[in-house]
N, CA, C and O of each residue as an XYZ file, in Angstrom:
1020
protein
N     167.847    294.515    166.474
C     167.227    295.125    167.905
C     166.139    296.325    166.944
O     164.987    295.895    166.991
N     166.227    297.782    166.047
C     166.143    298.121    165.153
C     165.132    298.269    164.570
O     164.348    299.209    164.440
N     165.209    296.766    164.032
C     164.303    296.466    163.030
C     163.057    295.478    163.870
O     162.225    294.713    163.382
N     163.299    295.818    165.190
C     162.597    294.515    165.085
C     161.368    295.785    166.549
O     160.181    295.547    166.768
N     161.915    296.590    167.016
C     161.598    298.130    166.977
C     160.495    298.572    166.413
O     159.392    298.931    166.825
N     161.483    298.385    164.440
C     160.267    299.011    163.771
C     159.078    298.054    163.493
O     157.993    298.481    163.099
N     159.449    296.119    163.821
C     158.455    295.490    163.505
C     156.773    296.213    164.291
O     155.665    296.580    163.900
N     157.817    296.032    166.044
C     156.403    295.933    166.830
C     155.973    297.759    167.290
O     155.154    298.316    168.021
N     156.760    298.051    166.628
C     156.190    299.859    166.141
C     154.430    299.580    165.181
O     153.232    299.730    165.422
N     155.249    299.139    164.125
C     154.754    298.301    162.869
C     152.948    297.514    163.068
O     152.036    297.475    162.242
N     153.011    296.891    164.744
C     152.170    296.176    164.962
C     151.302    296.478    165.818
O     150.271    295.930    166.208
N     151.973    297.664    166.139
C     151.120    297.964    167.556
C     150.675    299.490    166.602
O     149.816    300.118    167.220
N     150.857    299.796    166.003
C     150.083    301.129    165.268
C     148.916    300.305    164.490
O     147.770    300.666    164.760
N     149.033    299.471    163.757
C     147.807    298.688    163.108
C     146.940    298.308    163.626
O     145.734    298.234    163.388
N     147.969    297.877    164.870
C     146.786    297.497    166.104
C     145.609    298.174    166.540
O     144.583    297.588    166.885
N     145.824    299.917    166.517
C     145.244    301.156    166.967
C     144.829    301.370    165.799
O     143.704    301.848    165.945
N     144.988    301.324    165.077
C     144.148    301.835    163.112
C     142.943    301.114    163.383
O     141.799    301.563    163.317
N     143.575    299.055    163.935
C     141.741    298.715    163.312
C     141.149    298.703    164.407
O     140.105    298.051    164.373
N     141.502    299.370    165.800
C     140.667    299.361    166.886
C     139.774    300.897    166.224
O     138.562    301.105    166.294
N     140.910    301.862    165.560
C     140.002    302.740    165.336
C     139.049    302.999    164.140
O     138.384    303.941    163.710
N     139.248    301.984    163.881
C     138.060    301.685    162.442
C     136.827    300.941    163.440
O     136.026    301.534    164.162
N     136.931    299.765    163.270
C     136.229    299.047    164.018
C     135.628    300.078    165.462
O     134.714    299.328    165.803
N     135.577    300.948    166.208
C     135.363    302.005    166.582
C     134.207    302.306    165.556
O     133.180    301.634    165.647
N     134.318    303.319    164.543
C     133.752    303.735    163.396
C     133.178    303.562    163.109
O     132.352    304.402    162.751
N     132.908    301.365    162.869
C     131.850    301.474    162.430
C     130.942    301.743    162.638
O     130.969    302.201    163.781
N     129.133    301.816    161.910
C     127.898    302.064    163.125
C     127.760    300.114    163.241
O     128.177    299.173    162.567
N     126.755    300.312    164.768
C     126.167    298.895    165.395
C     125.686    298.552    164.046
O     125.230    299.263    163.150
N     125.865    297.500    164.110
C     124.659    296.104    164.201
C     123.955    296.379    163.850
O     124.820    296.909    163.153
N     122.794    296.743    163.387
C     121.159    296.029    163.695
C     120.561    295.555    164.475
O     120.361    294.374    164.757
N     120.205    296.526    164.912
C     119.082    294.978    166.491
C     117.384    295.055    165.444
O     116.786    296.070    165.086
N     117.048    293.727    165.222
C     115.977    293.100    164.996
C     114.868    293.136    166.294
O     115.064    293.660    167.390
N     113.567    292.374    165.804
C     111.984    292.695    166.733
C     111.450    292.025    166.360
O     111.384    292.449    165.207
N     110.723    290.876    166.372
C     109.811    289.825    165.961
C     108.846    289.861    166.962
O     109.156    289.703    168.143
N     107.611    290.070    166.567
C     106.786    290.555    167.704
C     105.189    290.382    166.738
O     104.675    290.785    165.695
N     104.873    289.448    167.987
C     103.420    288.420    167.751
C     102.238    288.568    168.348
O     101.971    287.793    169.266
N     101.425    289.434    168.018
C     100.341    289.542    168.254
C      99.372    288.793    168.567
O      99.304    288.002    167.626
N      98.392    288.483    169.468
C      97.291    287.130    168.957
C      96.100    288.223    169.444
O      95.962    288.715    170.563
N      95.367    288.420    168.352
C      94.005    289.159    168.611
C      92.862    288.216    169.056
O      92.488    287.055    168.892
N      92.356    289.850    170.001
C      90.795    288.792    170.348
C      90.035    287.802    169.722
O      89.586    288.546    168.850
N      89.450    286.544    169.426
C      89.085    286.168    168.263
C      87.792    287.180    168.037
O      86.860    287.419    168.804
N      88.120    287.778    166.472
C      86.781    288.549    165.472
C      87.916    289.805    165.665
O      87.154    290.750    165.870
N      89.052    290.266    165.710
C      89.400    291.460    165.696
C      90.633    291.559    165.027
O      91.563    292.352    164.884
N      90.405    290.855    164.806
C      92.382    290.785    164.323
C      91.934    291.620    162.554
O      92.713    292.566    162.436
N      91.271    291.562    161.656
C      90.634    292.625    160.670
C      90.613    294.483    161.294
O      90.918    295.482    160.642
N      90.190    294.408    162.586
C      90.366    295.658    162.997
C      91.638    296.272    163.304
O      91.934    297.466    163.319
N      92.279    295.336    163.524
C      94.430    294.889    164.178
C      95.009    295.332    163.214
O      95.968    296.101    163.283
N      94.220    294.663    161.609
C      95.343    295.440    160.675
C      94.605    296.167    159.853
O      94.989    296.381    158.703
N      93.283    296.714    160.394
C      93.409    298.159    159.879
C      94.291    299.378    160.291
O      94.706    300.352    159.663
N      94.469    298.815    162.036
C      94.861    299.677    162.752
C      96.424    300.132    162.023
O      96.635    301.247    161.546
N      97.197    299.269    162.053
C      98.356    299.332    161.428
C      98.524    299.679    159.921
O      99.319    300.274    159.194
N      97.479    299.063    159.847
C      97.376    299.453    157.927
C      97.754    301.403    158.065
O      98.560    302.118    157.468
N      96.965    301.620    158.887
C      96.168    303.424    158.393
C      96.549    304.478    159.255
O      96.270    305.673    159.350
N      97.342    303.596    159.913
C      98.766    304.481    161.411
C      99.602    304.021    161.916
O     100.630    304.676    161.750
N      99.833    302.429    162.998
C     100.670    302.310    163.162
C     101.917    302.191    162.538
O     102.835    302.814    163.072
N     102.195    301.467    161.427
C     103.066    301.485    160.357
C     103.698    302.996    159.866
O     104.837    303.388    159.610
N     102.585    303.518    159.871
C     103.907    305.357    160.135
C     104.144    305.831    161.565
O     105.291    306.255    161.709
N     103.628    305.866    162.317
C     103.508    306.045    163.449
C     104.906    305.634    163.711
O     105.747    306.342    164.265
N     105.159    303.946    163.091
C     106.470    303.596    163.642
C     107.627    303.909    162.917
O     108.757    303.808    163.395
N     107.331    304.363    161.541
C     108.532    305.023    161.494
C     108.934    305.912    161.588
O     110.083    306.292    161.363
N     107.607    306.703    162.127
C     108.061    308.436    161.931
C     108.767    308.103    163.353
O     108.814    309.279    163.712
N     109.515    307.207    164.735
C     109.907    307.657    166.018
C     110.908    305.883    165.490
O     110.981    304.831    166.125
N     111.603    306.318    163.911
C     113.067    305.695    163.519
C     112.465    304.589    163.650
O     113.476    303.992    163.281
N     111.291    303.242    163.954
C     111.164    302.080    163.480
C     111.030    301.451    161.868
O     110.076    301.479    161.090
N     112.169    300.977    161.751
C     112.637    300.187    160.160
C     111.224    298.613    159.579
O     111.610    297.463    159.370
N     109.719    299.053    159.451
C     108.693    297.764    158.642
C     109.592    296.909    157.996
O     110.133    297.099    156.907
N     109.693    296.101    158.633
C     110.616    294.638    157.769
C     109.469    293.999    157.024
O     109.486    293.963    155.794
N     108.573    293.544    157.658
C     107.900    293.051    156.724
C     106.659    292.853    158.093
O     106.872    293.214    159.250
N     105.158    292.088    157.513
C     103.976    292.037    158.498
C     102.941    290.349    157.638
O     102.185    290.488    156.677
N     103.188    289.147    158.231
C     102.212    288.198    158.196
C     100.550    287.878    159.216
O     100.105    288.443    160.216
N     100.289    287.313    158.802
C      98.676    286.391    159.262
C      99.185    284.541    158.640
O      99.342    283.988    157.552
N      99.225    284.379    159.265
C      99.304    282.659    159.642
C      98.281    281.913    158.267
O      97.152    282.399    158.203
N      98.525    281.081    157.471
C      97.826    280.478    156.454
C      97.190    279.753    157.135
O      96.004    279.802    156.809
N      97.477    278.751    158.342
C      96.665    277.978    159.171
C      96.592    278.340    160.505
O      97.400    278.449    161.428
N      94.805    278.576    160.279
C      94.201    277.895    161.764
C      94.295    277.981    162.529
O      94.081    278.832    163.392
N      94.972    276.328    162.381
C      96.297    275.629    163.777
C      96.817    277.281    164.328
O      96.553    277.801    165.412
N      97.311    277.636    163.631
C      98.136    278.634    163.763
C      97.593    280.361    164.507
O      98.219    281.315    164.968
N      96.927    280.222    164.408
C      95.471    281.162    165.483
C      95.620    282.324    165.075
O      96.640    282.487    164.405
N      94.851    283.384    165.259
C      94.641    284.569    165.350
C      95.149    286.141    165.680
O      94.743    287.028    166.430
N      96.647    285.964    164.377
C      97.917    286.220    165.067
C      98.497    287.203    164.156
O      98.505    286.927    162.956
N      99.040    288.441    164.606
C     100.145    289.227    163.456
C     101.149    288.620    164.231
O     101.096    288.197    165.386
N     102.458    288.654    163.077
C     103.576    288.696    163.165
C     104.573    290.153    162.163
O     104.541    291.028    161.297
N     105.127    289.632    162.904
C     105.762    291.241    161.691
C     107.677    291.363    162.563
O     107.841    290.867    163.677
N     108.436    291.814    162.083
C     109.419    292.216    162.098
C     109.560    294.035    162.024
O     108.920    294.839    161.347
N     110.644    294.240    162.993
C     110.852    295.726    162.992
C     112.794    295.725    162.864
O     113.572    294.779    162.986
N     113.007    296.873    162.638
C     114.576    296.091    162.526
C     115.241    298.345    163.023
O     115.198    299.375    162.351
N     115.709    298.052    164.398
C     116.071    299.474    165.123
C     117.615    299.359    164.583
O     118.312    298.563    163.954
N     117.751    301.006    165.394
C     120.124    301.710    165.117
C     120.356    300.049    166.194
O     120.958    299.013    165.910
N     119.685    300.392    167.279
C     120.655    299.414    168.407
C     119.588    298.929    169.435
O     118.413    299.020    169.078
N     119.811    298.519    170.443
C     118.963    298.011    171.605
C     118.613    299.421    172.459
O     117.594    299.615    173.122
N     119.604    300.241    172.287
C     118.805    301.276    173.017
C     117.992    302.284    172.457
O     117.167    303.001    173.022
N     118.413    302.235    170.993
C     117.186    302.997    170.238
C     115.715    302.660    170.092
O     114.760    303.436    170.063
N     115.742    300.853    169.975
C     114.555    300.429    170.390
C     113.826    300.828    171.726
O     112.674    300.551    172.060
N     114.763    301.534    172.395
C     113.492    301.118    173.785
C     113.405    302.931    173.772
O     112.444    303.441    174.348
N     113.964    303.418    173.408
C     113.539    304.798    172.715
C     112.618    305.319    172.142
O     111.943    306.316    172.397
N     112.609    304.429    171.154
C     111.686    304.450    169.390
C     109.877    303.777    170.300
O     108.743    304.226    170.131
N     110.410    302.445    171.331
C     108.910    302.126    171.971
C     108.156    302.790    172.734
O     106.933    302.833    172.863
N     109.744    303.760    173.668
C     108.295    305.168    175.010
C     107.604    306.007    174.059
O     106.476    306.479    174.205
N     108.669    306.208    172.700
C     108.076    307.497    171.947
C     106.471    307.853    171.333
O     105.584    308.705    171.277
N     106.921    306.350    170.897
C     105.568    306.089    170.391
C     104.503    306.061    171.219
O     103.554    306.839    171.126
N     104.628    305.061    172.158
C     103.407    305.081    173.376
C     102.746    306.217    173.837
O     101.597    306.093    174.261
N     103.459    307.636    173.815
C     103.670    308.177    174.364
C     102.708    309.634    173.121
O     101.989    310.568    173.475
N     103.090    309.267    171.882
C     102.444    309.995    170.642
C     100.867    310.047    170.949
O     100.090    309.099    171.056
N     100.586    311.593    171.075
C      99.189    312.422    170.930
C      98.436    311.865    169.881
O      97.213    311.995    169.824
N      99.188    311.171    168.938
C      98.119    310.411    167.604
C      98.126    308.896    167.835
O      97.238    308.092    167.553
N      99.170    308.707    168.336
C      99.082    307.352    168.687
C      97.815    306.863    170.079
O      97.192    305.806    169.985
N      97.675    307.562    170.951
C      97.112    307.126    172.377
C      95.133    308.024    172.095
O      94.217    308.136    172.910
N      95.221    308.479    170.570
C      93.686    308.472    169.922
C      93.509    307.597    169.025
O      92.531    306.863    169.162
N      93.907    307.513    168.495
C      94.263    305.980    167.104
C      94.289    304.680    168.404
O      94.632    303.664    167.801
N      94.208    304.551    168.952
C      94.761    303.242    170.311
C      93.202    303.241    170.925
O      92.675    302.131    170.856
N      92.466    304.182    171.450
C      91.538    304.836    171.989
C      90.409    304.443    171.552
O      89.721    303.706    172.259
N      89.816    305.001    169.833
C      88.995    304.473    168.718
C      88.996    303.896    168.848
O      88.256    303.509    169.753
N      89.696    303.111    168.252
C      90.033    301.402    167.385
C      89.521    300.584    168.197
O      88.954    299.558    167.821
N      89.692    301.027    169.788
C      89.376    300.153    170.844
C      87.492    300.412    171.654
O      87.092    299.829    172.661
N      86.718    301.389    170.846
C      85.975    301.463    171.660
C      85.000    300.681    171.916
O      83.979    301.190    172.379
N      85.044    299.477    171.722
C      84.301    298.836    171.241
C      84.860    297.083    172.688
O      84.428    295.988    173.049
N      86.069    298.065    172.935
C      87.318    296.739    173.408
C      88.587    296.823    172.903
O      89.029    297.405    171.912
N      89.443    295.703    174.304
C      90.656    295.950    172.794
C      90.666    294.857    172.161
O      90.268    293.750    172.524
N      91.199    295.231    171.058
C      91.110    293.751    170.157
C      92.783    293.390    170.352
O      93.306    293.305    169.241
N      93.757    293.156    171.474
C      94.585    292.187    171.465
C      94.921    291.836    172.888
O      94.974    292.647    173.813
N      95.114    290.710    172.957
C      95.075    289.725    173.982
C      96.383    289.126    174.744
O      96.762    288.673    175.825
N      96.891    289.506    173.149
C      99.160    288.945    173.804
C      99.407    289.243    173.413
O      99.095    289.098    172.231
N     100.369    290.139    173.823
C     102.005    290.575    172.843
C     102.722    289.871    173.299
O     102.548    289.629    174.493
N     104.428    288.875    172.239
C     104.974    288.559    172.956
C     106.249    289.464    171.175
O     106.222    289.770    169.983
N     106.927    289.431    172.180
C     108.564    290.631    171.280
C     110.150    289.458    172.122
O     110.487    289.218    173.281
N     110.645    289.075    170.843
C     111.599    288.652    170.555
C     113.347    289.637    169.911
O     113.783    289.711    168.762
N     113.584    289.878    170.445
C     115.093    290.997    170.088
C     115.576    289.676    169.648
O     115.277    288.549    170.043
N     116.642    290.200    168.460
C     117.212    289.285    167.873
C     118.862    290.100    167.438
O     119.092    291.275    167.722
N     119.961    289.093    166.645
C     120.822    289.466    165.834
C     121.307    289.237    164.650
O     121.022    288.041    164.590
N     121.770    289.440    163.759
C     121.721    289.081    162.467
C     122.675    287.726    162.640
O     123.712    287.990    163.248
N     122.556    286.416    162.260
C     123.817    285.432    161.847
C     125.100    286.678    161.282
O     125.173    287.837    160.874
N     126.156    285.231    161.672
C     127.626    286.283    160.184
C     127.132    285.550    159.331
O     128.012    285.576    158.470
N     125.592    284.297    158.587
C     126.214    283.888    157.054
C     124.629    284.552    156.934
O     124.004    283.974    156.044
N     123.870    285.574    157.585
C     122.114    285.843    156.992
C     123.010    286.846    155.737
O     123.879    287.708    155.873
N     122.417    286.338    154.662
C     123.132    286.672    153.549
C     122.211    287.959    153.046
O     121.012    287.820    153.292
N     122.550    289.057    152.451
C     121.531    289.903    152.056
C     120.645    290.568    151.488
O     120.108    290.078    150.495
N     120.258    291.838    151.953
C     118.316    291.005    151.821
C     118.474    290.572    150.824
O     119.588    290.818    150.359
N     117.404    289.603    149.815
C     116.479    288.983    149.082
C     115.425    290.413    148.025
O     114.358    291.003    148.195
N     116.262    290.415    147.221
C     114.725    290.994    145.960
C     113.774    290.049    145.748
O     114.028    289.073    145.042
N     112.357    290.251    146.430
C     111.778    289.193    146.354
C     110.461    289.837    144.951
O     109.597    289.198    144.350
N     110.735    290.879    144.890
C     109.245    292.045    144.064
C     108.155    291.790    144.466
O     108.114    290.843    145.251
N     106.767    292.516    144.116
C     105.908    292.604    144.295
C     105.321    291.335    144.335
O     104.740    291.298    145.419
N     105.094    289.912    143.551
C     104.044    289.024    142.993
C     104.504    288.154    144.632
O     105.681    288.112    144.993
N     103.238    287.452    145.555
C     103.036    287.650    146.925
C     103.643    285.790    146.624
O     103.570    284.866    145.814
N     104.260    286.198    148.015
C     105.257    284.748    148.021
C     104.242    284.592    149.311
O     103.384    285.248    149.902
N     104.821    283.435    149.363
C     104.520    282.689    150.502
C     105.714    282.524    151.886
O     106.869    282.925    151.742
N     105.446    282.167    152.617
C     106.783    282.770    153.903
C     106.611    282.024    155.473
O     105.643    282.022    156.233
N     107.983    281.398    155.607
C     108.298    279.985    156.178
C     108.803    280.839    157.378
O     109.651    281.675    157.067
N     108.287    280.768    159.272
C     108.684    281.261    159.474
C     109.561    280.214    160.519
O     108.843    279.808    161.432
N     110.563    279.846    160.552
C     110.832    278.191    161.592
C     111.946    278.823    162.542
O     112.978    279.414    162.225
N     111.483    278.554    163.671
C     112.523    277.737    165.135
C     113.466    276.257    164.944
O     113.026    275.176    164.552
N     114.600    276.512    165.268
C     114.914    275.937    165.564
C     116.296    275.984    167.359
O     117.139    276.830    167.658
N     115.858    274.591    168.132
C     116.262    274.972    169.488
C     116.804    273.449    169.769
O     116.229    272.466    169.302
N     118.007    273.366    170.607
C     119.398    272.971    169.882
C     119.940    272.596    171.684
O     120.180    273.244    172.702
N     119.927    271.246    171.276
C     121.413    270.096    172.478
C     121.741    271.514    173.548
O     121.744    272.624    173.016
N     121.945    271.424    174.695
C     123.075    272.507    175.402
C     124.465    272.717    174.668
O     125.121    271.676    174.665
N     124.991    273.620    174.141
C     126.215    273.480    173.239
C     126.908    273.254    171.945
O     128.039    273.237    171.460
N     125.195    273.026    171.512
C     125.236    272.585    170.008
C     124.861    273.495    169.029
O     124.634    273.062    167.899
N     124.727    275.021    169.332
C     124.228    275.979    168.279
C     125.211    276.615    167.090
O     124.968    277.022    165.954
N     126.220    276.531    167.738
C     127.857    276.547    167.184
C     127.798    275.353    165.946
O     128.347    275.562    164.864
N     127.248    274.399    166.168
C     127.524    273.001    165.284
C     125.961    273.310    164.212
O     125.754    272.653    163.192
N     125.195    274.200    164.615
C     123.952    273.889    164.174
C     123.964    275.314    162.768
O     123.204    275.639    161.856
N     125.243    275.785    163.293
C     125.362    277.630    163.532
C     126.437    276.838    161.851
O     125.857    276.755    160.768
N     127.717    276.444    161.986
C     128.224    275.662    160.918
C     127.279    274.968    159.791
O     127.709    274.803    158.649
N     126.347    274.686    160.061
C     126.247    273.167    159.470
C     125.068    274.872    158.619
O     125.742    275.469    157.779
N     124.063    275.300    158.760
C     123.608    276.209    158.014
C     125.357    277.204    157.610
O     125.978    276.397    156.919
N     125.894    277.983    157.709
C     126.937    278.398    157.385
C     127.154    277.483    155.627
O     126.770    277.811    154.505
N     127.970    276.219    156.148
C     128.688    275.690    155.187
C     128.135    274.878    154.172
O     128.703    274.545    153.132
N     126.601    274.476    154.661
C     125.717    273.692    153.887
C     124.426    273.865    153.736
O     124.058    273.485    152.625
N     123.632    274.262    154.362
C     122.295    274.413    154.670
C     121.532    275.170    153.709
O     120.451    275.017    153.140
N     123.161    276.710    153.716
C     121.761    278.170    153.277
C     121.981    277.441    151.553
O     121.050    276.795    151.073
N     122.496    277.521    151.242
C     123.488    276.717    149.779
C     122.275    276.073    149.362
O     121.726    276.290    148.282
N     121.733    275.008    150.539
C     120.930    273.423    149.927
C     119.714    274.363    149.926
O     119.074    274.437    148.877
N     119.259    275.217    151.173
C     117.691    275.307    150.836
C     117.593    276.416    149.143
O     116.584    276.326    148.444
N     118.793    277.382    148.727
C     118.623    277.975    147.489
C     118.518    277.149    146.351
O     117.820    277.406    145.369
N     119.166    276.234    146.491
C     119.671    275.302    145.664
C     118.165    274.149    144.748
O     117.887    273.758    143.614
N     117.523    274.029    146.378
C     116.278    273.355    146.013
C     114.674    274.894    145.945
O     113.607    274.845    146.557
N     115.108    275.879    145.105
C     114.566    276.615    145.040
C     113.343    277.543    146.818
O     112.229    278.065    146.852
N     114.382    277.277    147.878
C     113.669    277.968    148.936
C     114.817    279.415    148.791
O     115.999    279.312    148.463
N     114.109    280.706    149.125
C     114.440    282.066    148.835
C     115.169    282.275    150.868
O     114.336    282.160    151.767
N     116.662    282.556    151.238
C     116.771    282.681    151.930
C     117.024    284.239    152.475
O     117.965    285.016    152.313
N     115.559    284.359    153.309
C     115.908    286.409    154.208
C     116.373    286.008    155.139
O     116.660    284.920    154.638
N     116.747    285.920    156.190
C     117.379    286.157    157.213
C     117.318    285.428    158.302
O     116.294    285.077    158.889
N     118.401    285.199    158.575
C     118.989    283.958    160.603
C     119.023    285.109    161.757
O     119.286    286.237    161.339
N     118.923    285.048    162.364
C     118.909    285.557    163.119
C     118.988    284.381    164.754
O     118.875    283.166    164.914
N     119.182    285.296    165.483
C     119.929    284.960    167.182
C     119.040    285.255    168.062
O     118.560    286.292    167.605
N     118.554    285.049    168.931
C     117.178    285.544    170.170
C     118.765    286.285    171.133
O     119.664    285.640    171.673
N     118.621    287.630    171.054
C     120.105    288.220    171.990
C     119.373    288.468    173.790
O     119.775    289.375    174.519
N     118.448    287.617    174.147
C     117.561    287.348    175.891
C     117.706    286.016    176.234
O     117.440    285.076    175.486
N     118.048    285.949    177.150
C     118.227    284.146    177.251
C     117.168    283.387    178.228
O     117.258    282.231    178.643
N     116.148    284.333    178.484
C     114.196    283.897    178.688
C     113.878    283.697    177.131
O     113.493    282.550    176.903
N     113.924    284.303    176.303
C     113.720    284.238    174.879
C     114.731    283.000    173.842
O     114.433    282.501    172.757
N     116.146    282.773    174.815
C     116.581    281.701    174.222
C     117.788    281.863    173.674
O     118.361    281.004    173.004
N     118.327    283.255    174.005
C     120.048    283.004    173.451
C     120.428    282.376    173.234
O     119.507    281.560    173.276
N     121.572    281.646    172.821
C     122.681    280.896    173.217
C     122.491    279.333    172.910
O     123.464    278.614    172.677
N     120.701    278.684    172.929
C     120.536    277.378    171.873
C     119.300    277.568    170.719
O     118.552    276.593    170.651
N     119.003    278.646    169.845
C     117.859    278.996    169.015
C     118.573    280.153    168.403
O     119.295    281.045    168.847
N     117.996    279.735    166.913
C     117.626    279.907    165.740
C     117.217    280.550    165.289
O     118.136    281.367    165.243
N     116.337    281.043    164.735
C     115.629    282.269    164.173
C     115.867    282.258    162.932
O     116.962    282.719    162.609
N     114.953    281.742    161.820
C     114.788    282.368    160.514
C     113.957    282.394    159.816
O     113.398    281.298    159.812
N     113.325    283.371    158.885
C     112.896    283.223    157.310
C     113.025    283.361    155.729
O     113.477    284.184    154.932
N     112.225    281.800    155.686
C     112.181    281.022    154.236
C     110.842    281.942    153.173
O     109.678    282.193    153.485
N     111.597    282.266    151.871
C     110.155    282.607    150.494
C     110.121    281.687    150.331
O     111.091    280.966    150.567
N     108.550    281.058    149.655
C     108.059    280.518    148.373
C     107.037    280.963    147.654
O     105.943    281.493    147.843
N     107.976    280.445    146.410
C     106.520    280.710    145.126
C     105.721    280.583    145.829
O     105.197    281.665    146.090
N     105.151    279.491    146.503
C     103.750    278.425    146.928
C     103.663    277.800    148.069
O     104.640    277.561    148.779
N     102.603    277.515    148.311
C     103.045    276.940    149.636
C     102.878    275.440    148.502
O     103.524    274.522    149.006
N     102.569    275.239    147.892
C     103.464    274.204    147.096
C     104.680    273.437    146.103
O     104.785    272.299    145.646
N     105.295    274.338    146.047
C     106.181    274.961    146.111
C     106.734    274.658    147.561
O     107.159    273.515    147.726
N     106.771    275.301    148.355
C     107.310    274.888    149.682
C     107.493    273.166    149.753
O     108.572    272.579    149.677
N     106.205    272.558    149.910
C     105.986    271.384    149.782
C     107.194    270.331    148.804
O     107.637    269.252    149.199
N     107.561    271.062    147.365
C     108.268    270.073    146.487
C     109.453    270.392    147.028
O     110.305    269.504    147.040
N     109.853    271.993    147.714
C     110.866    271.658    147.911
C     111.809    271.177    149.435
O     113.018    270.948    149.459
N     111.108    271.132    150.305
C     111.734    270.548    151.415
C     111.635    268.844    151.256
O     112.288    268.213    152.087
N     111.024    268.225    150.458
C     110.733    266.832    149.975
C     112.089    266.385    148.690
O     112.473    265.221    148.576
N     112.757    267.741    147.678
C     113.758    267.994    147.505
C     114.991    267.243    148.477
O     115.679    266.228    148.585
N     114.611    268.926    149.243
C     116.076    268.714    150.214
C     116.236    267.873    151.125
O     117.398    267.666    151.476
N     115.383    267.293    151.645
C     115.537    266.144    152.340
C     115.545    264.788    151.824
O     115.825    263.795    152.496
N     115.218    264.796    150.576
C     116.259    263.239    149.987
C     117.560    264.276    149.142
O     118.026    263.471    148.337
N     117.997    265.035    149.033
C     119.345    265.247    148.570
C     120.334    264.687    149.286
O     120.299    264.611    150.515
N     121.651    264.091    148.283
C     122.424    263.426    148.611
C     123.068    263.448    149.622
O     122.940    262.644    150.546
N     123.999    264.555    149.568
C     125.183    266.003    149.650
C     123.999    266.429    151.312
O     124.751    266.517    152.283
N     122.644    266.646    151.684
C     121.834    266.879    152.428
C     122.546    265.456    153.602
O     123.320    265.423    154.558
N     122.034    264.825    153.108
C     122.200    263.431    154.415
C     123.235    263.197    154.662
O     123.261    262.572    155.722
N     124.596    263.415    154.088
C     125.958    263.292    154.020
C     126.154    264.449    154.880
O     126.543    264.075    155.987
N     126.041    265.615    154.800
C     126.423    266.385    155.624
C     125.607    266.540    156.608
O     126.025    267.588    157.101
N     124.433    266.104    157.440
C     123.636    266.488    158.592
C     124.227    264.543    159.575
O     124.558    264.414    160.753
N     124.139    263.484    158.553
C     124.912    261.935    159.226
C     125.941    263.027    159.813
O     125.724    263.569    160.897
N     127.530    263.429    158.715
C     128.734    263.921    158.945
C     128.571    265.180    160.868
O     129.355    265.358    161.799
N     127.767    265.477    160.697
C     127.457    267.207    161.798
C     126.953    266.640    163.123
O     127.281    267.254    164.138
N     125.968    265.214    163.282
C     125.977    264.340    164.433
C     126.762    263.943    164.857
O     126.258    263.435    165.859
N     128.100    263.671    164.905
C     128.513    262.297    165.321
C     128.409    261.986    166.223
O     128.223    260.856    166.676
N     128.624    264.034    167.198
C     129.168    263.420    168.024
C     127.953    263.978    169.094
O     128.038    264.497    170.206
N     126.614    263.575    168.106
C     125.430    263.750    168.993
C     124.322    264.681    168.273
O     124.716    265.598    167.552
N     122.592    264.397    168.508
C     121.658    265.116    168.632
C     122.074    266.802    168.454
O     122.682    267.416    169.331
N     121.673    267.351    167.289
C     122.288    268.595    167.603
C     120.770    269.783    168.076
O     121.034    270.770    168.764
N     119.051    269.492    167.555
C     118.689    269.367    167.713
C     117.468    268.566    169.225
O     117.220    267.365    169.118
N     116.833    269.376    170.502
C     116.416    269.033    171.087
C     114.921    267.900    169.820
O     114.936    267.623    168.621
N     114.086    267.654    170.739
C     113.379    266.377    170.704
C     111.871    267.763    169.864
O     111.376    268.744    170.419
N     111.700    267.416    168.971
C     110.391    268.344    168.710
C     110.650    270.120    168.471
O     110.000    271.154    168.317
N     112.275    269.563    168.581
C     113.454    271.548    168.440
C     112.963    271.466    166.871
O     113.972    271.597    166.177
N     111.832    271.304    166.078
C     112.069    272.314    165.291
C     110.305    273.400    165.178
O     109.324    272.661    165.093
N     110.165    274.061    165.178
C     108.740    274.893    164.690
C     108.461    275.776    163.611
O     108.977    276.892    163.663
N     107.765    275.491    162.677
C     107.249    276.272    161.034
C     106.429    276.535    161.169
O     105.629    275.850    161.806
N     105.986    278.284    160.377
C     104.868    278.635    161.142
C     104.803    279.028    159.076
O     105.927    279.303    158.655
N     104.007    279.045    158.293
C     104.029    279.265    157.344
C     102.570    280.909    157.220
O     101.713    281.145    158.071
N     102.732    281.451    156.318
C     102.899    283.163    156.361
C     102.392    283.551    155.066
O     102.757    283.074    153.992
N     101.358    284.625    155.278
C     101.430    285.428    153.999
C     101.129    286.856    154.516
O     100.545    287.345    155.483
N     102.130    287.519    152.883
C     102.200    288.699    153.626
C     100.705    289.836    153.813
O      99.893    289.988    152.901
N     100.617    290.427    154.965
C      99.458    291.912    154.747
C      99.456    292.501    153.377
O     100.401    292.178    152.657
N      98.667    293.208    152.953
C      98.489    293.910    152.026
C      99.654    295.478    152.403
O     100.459    295.632    151.485
N      99.736    296.077    153.050
C     100.182    296.263    153.789
C     101.912    296.101    153.858
O     102.602    297.079    153.569
N     102.500    294.899    154.229
C     104.027    294.817    154.622
C     104.711    295.126    153.418
O     104.061    295.342    152.396
N     105.677    295.162    153.423
C     107.339    295.795    152.476
C     107.438    295.090    151.714
O     107.570    295.395    150.528
N     107.398    293.750    152.227
C     107.548    291.892    151.880
C     106.336    290.427    151.341
O     105.836    289.365    151.714
N     106.418    291.446    150.179
C     105.100    290.810    149.203
C     105.668    289.244    148.913
O     104.999    288.460    148.239
């Protein structure tokens, strides 16, 4: 009985210690993907405002500039894509509030819109890293081509998709020359939480991307993995893959 009580005490002590350790860990960062659609002909002015003012103001108010891109293909629109990192969702809310009331920002915004608004629409998606998202990739300063991909799954299939990426796909991408940057899930229901995967790849060139995808699709291991993962039904909805090729702006930290 004495030994049993000692074991219970040890287990409880370990449980409390683990709980205390977990509570002491900093919260996981929150990411925010933002897409601005510029008025016709206004994208250069929008980029100038970010280059000369907005990025620095974001940093002043606690937001980390991860990367900025514009679409490579005209079909993908007159847009600016960018990703910010926040300490938490609450921190993001406070940062945006402080940014919006910053006197310098108000002056910059007013001056830049003297001849009319620059932006016709803004989309914001808050994102959490998946457990298989790799450590930040060291890309260097040579320009790359980026690819933003969004997968929408059938009901109840996101875990299956995650398992496929975790156990196979991420490694296969790297094998075929694609650089895995980050993998996320949206955190809000109206933005796809529970059935959406968003990720960014980097390629050396657009031609390299074409070759990498062709080699990946023909890879015998990938074909086997895909077939096995879909025995119980298709993972993705019809037309459930969206891809946008992007070029980094001259002020993006990621080149």
